[in-house]
N, C-alpha and C positions, 0 to 999 in steps of 0.2 A: 837661465832656464833652458830646459830641453823640451822640444816639441817634436813629436812623431807625426809625419804626414802620411796618410794612407789613401791610395786610389785603387779601389776595387773595380775591375772589369768583370765581364761575364765568366771568363776562365783564366783571368790573370790578376796580379796584384803588384802595384808599384809602391815603394816606400822610400822615405828619406827621413833621417833623424837629424834635426837641426840644433845647434847651440845658438840660442837667440841672443847671447851676449854680443856676438860678432857676426851673426847670420851665416856661420860656416856649417857645412854638411859633415857630420861625424861618420855617417854610413848611409849607403843607399843600396837598393836592390830591386829585383824583379822576380816574381814567382809566376811561372808559366804552366799551362795545361792543368789547371785545377779541375779535379773531377774527371781527368782524362789520363789515359796511360802515358807515362813518360813525364810525370810532374817533376819540376825541378825549381830550385831556388838559386838565383845568381846574386851573391852578396859581395859588396865592395866596401870595406872599411876605408876611411880617408887615408890616403897615402900608401895604400897597400893594393896588391893585385886582387882581381875578382876571384872568388871561390865559388864553385858550383856544387850544390848538394842535390842528389836525386833520391826521391823517396815518394811513395804513394801519398797523395794529398786529396782526400775525397771531397773536401768542401773548403770554403773560405776560412772557417774556424780553424781547421788544421793548418792551413797556409799561414795564418797570422800567428798561431802558436809556434810554428817553425821559425818565423821571423823573430819573434821575441826571444826564442832560445838562442839564435845566432847573435843577436844584439848583445846578449849577456854572456856569451860563450867565452871561456878563458883564453882561447886562442884567436878567434876571429871577431870577438865582441868588442864593443867600444864603451860599454857601461857595465858597472859591477852588478846592478840589479835594476829591475823595472821601476823601483822607487825613484830612480833618477829622472824618469820621464814625468814632466809636469802636466802635459795635456796631449791629446791626440786630435789632429785636424783631419777631417774626411772630405774628400771631393765627392759631392753629391750632384748628380745630373740636373734634377728638376725640383725647383721649389714651388712650381705652379703659381697660383694667385696668392698663396699663403705666406711666402717668405721673400722679403725684399732685401734681406741682408743675411750675413752669416749669423748663426745662433747656437747657443749652448743646447745640447741635446738633453731632453727630459722625456719621461714616459709619455707625457701628453703631446710633446712635439713629434715624437716618434710615430704616434698614431696619425698625426696630420700628414707627415711625410709619406706614410703608406697610401694616402689618398692620391698621391702624385704618380703611383706606379703605372696606371693606365697611360700616362703621358710619356713614360719612358720605360716600357716593359722589359727591354733588354738590359738596361743599365741600373735602374733603380733597385731591383731585388739584391744584386750583389753589393751595391753601395750600402744598403741598410744591413746586410749580413755582416759587412765589415765593422760597422758600428756595434752591432750586437756582440760580435766576437771579442772586440776590445773591452766592452763593458764586462764580459764574463771573465776574461783573462786578467783585467786590471780593474777590479771593482773599486769604485770611488774616484777614479781618475776622470777629470772632465773631458768629454768628447764634444767637439765642435763640428757642425755641418757647414760646409762652404759650398754654396750652390752655383752651378754654371750659369743659371738664369738670373741670379740676384742683381748683378750690376746693371742689367737691362730693365729692371723693374721701374725705373724712373720714366719710361716712355709714356707719352700721353695717349689717351684713347684713340685719337685720330691716326696714330702710328701703329698701335697694336691691334686694332679691331679689323676684322674681315667683313666684307660686304656680303655676308650670308644671313639667313634668317636669324634674328637676334636670339631666338630661343635656344640655338645651338651653343651660343656663348653662355647663356644662363644655365643650361642643363649639363653641358659637357666641357665648359671652360675652354672652348675653341677660340684662340686668339694668338697673336704673335708673342713669343716669349724671348727668343734669342738664346744663343749659346756661346761658348768660349768666354763667358763673362769674366772669369778669373784672369785670363790673359789680357783681355781688353782693359780691365781695371788696373793691372800691373803696369802696362805700357802707358796708359793714360796718366797715372800718377807721375811716372818718370818724365813723360813729355811735358807736363805742366812745370816740373822742376827745370827742365831744359829751356822752357820759354820764359822763365823768370820767377816761378814759384807760386803765383796766384791763380787759382782756378777760375775765379770770376772774370768774365770777359773773354775767355779762351774758346776757340772753335777748332776742334780737332777731329780728324777722321782716322780711325785706327783700322788697319788692314791685317788681320790674322790669316796668313796665307800658308797653307800646308796641304796635306792630302784631303783634309777637311778645312774649309775656309769660311770666314765671315768678315763683315765690315760693320763698324759702328760709327754713328755720328754722335759726338760728345760735345755738349755745350755747357760751359761753366763747370766742367768736371762730371756732368751727368749725361747719361745716354738719352737721346731723344728719338733715335731710330736705329734699327739694325737689320742685317740682311736675312738671317735665319728666322724661321717662323715658329709655328706650333712644334715643329720637329727640326732637326739639323739638315733636312733635305732641301729646304728653301734657300734661295740666294742665287749664286752664280755657279757655273760648272766647277766640279771638284774632281778628285781622283776617280771615284766610282759613283758619285751622286750627280743627278741631272741638273739640280738647281731649278730655278723658276722655268716652268713650261706652261703652255696653254692647258688648262685643266681638262678640256674636252679631249685631249690626246689620250688620257687615261682610259675612259670607257671605250674610245675608238679602238685602241690596241687590244683591250680585254676582249672585245667582241671579235675582232679580226683574228686574234691568235688563240681564242678560247681559253683565256687565263683566269685564274682565281684572284681575289684581292691580295692574298699573300704573295702570289707569283708576280703580279705587277709591282707590288711594293718592293720585292727583292730586286727586280729589274731596275727600278728607279734608284735604289739605294746602293746596289752592289755591282751592277753591270752597265751603268751609264757613265756620264762624265767623260773624263779623258780616256778611260778604258773603252767606253762605248763608241766614241767617235773614231779612235785610232784602231780599235780591234787588236791592239798590241800590248798595252800595259797601262796600269794606273799610276806607275812611278814616273814622275815628271822628268827624271834624268833619262829614262829609257826613251821617252817621247822626244826629248830634245835631241838625243842621238839619232833617232829616226828622222827628225826634221833636217838635221845636218846631212843626212845621207840621201835626202831628196824625197822622203815619204810625204806625199801631199796631205794625207789625212793627219799625220802628226803636225804638219805646219798649220793645218786648219784648226786642230784642237788647241794649239798654243795661241793662235790668233783670237779664237773665241774667248779663251780664258782672260787674256789681257784686255780685250775690248769690253767684256762684260764687267770687269772690275772697274775700268775707267768710267763706264756708264753709271755704276753705283756711286762712285766717288762724286761724279758730276751732280747726281740727284741729291746727294747729301750736302753739297755746297749750297744748293737751293734751300734745303731744310734748315741749315745752320745760318743762312744769310751771309755766307762768306766762309773762308777757312784760313786759319793761321798755320796749321801744320798737318801733314799727312804722314802717318806712322806706318812703317812696314815691320812686321814681326812674324814669328814662327818659322818652320823649316824652310819654306820657299822665300818668304818675305825677308828673312835674315841672310840667306845664303845665295840667292839667285839675282845677280846684278842685271842680267838680261831682262828678266821680267820687270824689275823695278824701272829700268830705263825706258822700256816700251810703254809701260803704264804712264809714267811721267811725261812721255812725249805727247800723249793724248791731251795732257793737262796744261800744255804750254799757254793756252789762252788765258789761264789764270795768272800768268806771270811767273809760273814755276820754271826754274832753270836748275839743272843739276850739274855737279862737277863730276865728270867721268872717272877721274882718278879716285876720288873719295867713294864713288858708287861701286868701284871695283872691289872694295873690301867686303869681307864676309864676317858675319857673326860678331861684329864689333859696334858698340854704341857710338853713333856719330850723326851729325847733320851733314848730309851730302848735297844740299842745295848750294848754289853759288852765293856769294856775299850780296849780290844785287837782286836775288830772287825775291819775289813778293810773297811766296809761300815757302815755309820750311819743309824739307824732306828729311824725316828722321828714321834712322835704322835703330831699333831698340830690341835687343834680345829679350824674349819673354822669360818669365820664371814663375810659372803657376804654382809650383810647390812652395816657393818662398812666400808668395802671396797668401797661400793657405796657412802657412806657419805664422805669418804676421797677423792675419785675422784671428787665428786661434789665440795667440798671445794677448792680443788686445781684449778679447772677450773674457779670458780667464784671469786677466789682470796680473 
């Protein structure tokens, strides 16, 4: 069976076409600048060089039509017709309180998903546009929505509720939802396999560390707490996001700087985090270079990042009543041995010991804890697209 995975952003679209018989990628690509001058498609068939096509793409429907054309093209295509595609899996940001798992899209479910737009106003409209475009271009093909929030839906109320007037939860669905769920789900499944294969009895902390980062506490294969909240702004310091702060800081700065709600929201989401502390860059590689050159603000930003992650992990050890394994994944988690080592050093009191030679490796699945470590330290490359494809295959049968 062949599954097409679609991930629509506000002005971009990523895709991968999978052969689910062996989980191989037949083709992948990226459409950039949708609705903006300079629209282009970067298409890479398996085993061949990337090919770039430039043409106006006014909306996501036009972008998906171009993707379909190239997948079936006589020169750069990998299938003879769209009939070969058995189903389409879509990454959808927010399932709100309505969806606790991936699901087959129906007109009724589509209307419910639209209720989640206020919870993700930037991402949800293009996510839904992608589904509608695929339904139009390939009528009758099953579309499956895979939600970023779904894996976290097992959290108990004591973890997801905020200590605000209860009416705001009832009227506006204000609660913790969590994100990066597809990634946390993928690495959790793999971690359970590495620990012996039985979810029951396992206590795992998964750390998705990238420009956007989150941590989840997973007990018996199910999330009981996670660092992101109503939005992806919550948690610890990220590339441009501030993470958890004293909420009174928000009205204080708004009054002091005469800012609107949209302006303070932009500051917290796009001008804070590593960028805000260093004043230099949101790219951790640039900040590490600055730290190595003696920039004290770069050193401070990295120290904050590692310390805050270790604090979250410590709190989740309490929530889980212990821990069997700590998983590192995503761009930073998979590739930065320095961050992994510094975070694990904070956790020595747990009996965690790491092997420096193993930890020096990048992007390779391994257990880099020593043989006598009381806690396993796992490096597991994430694969959100494959997780979406697997969920889609399971649902369409």
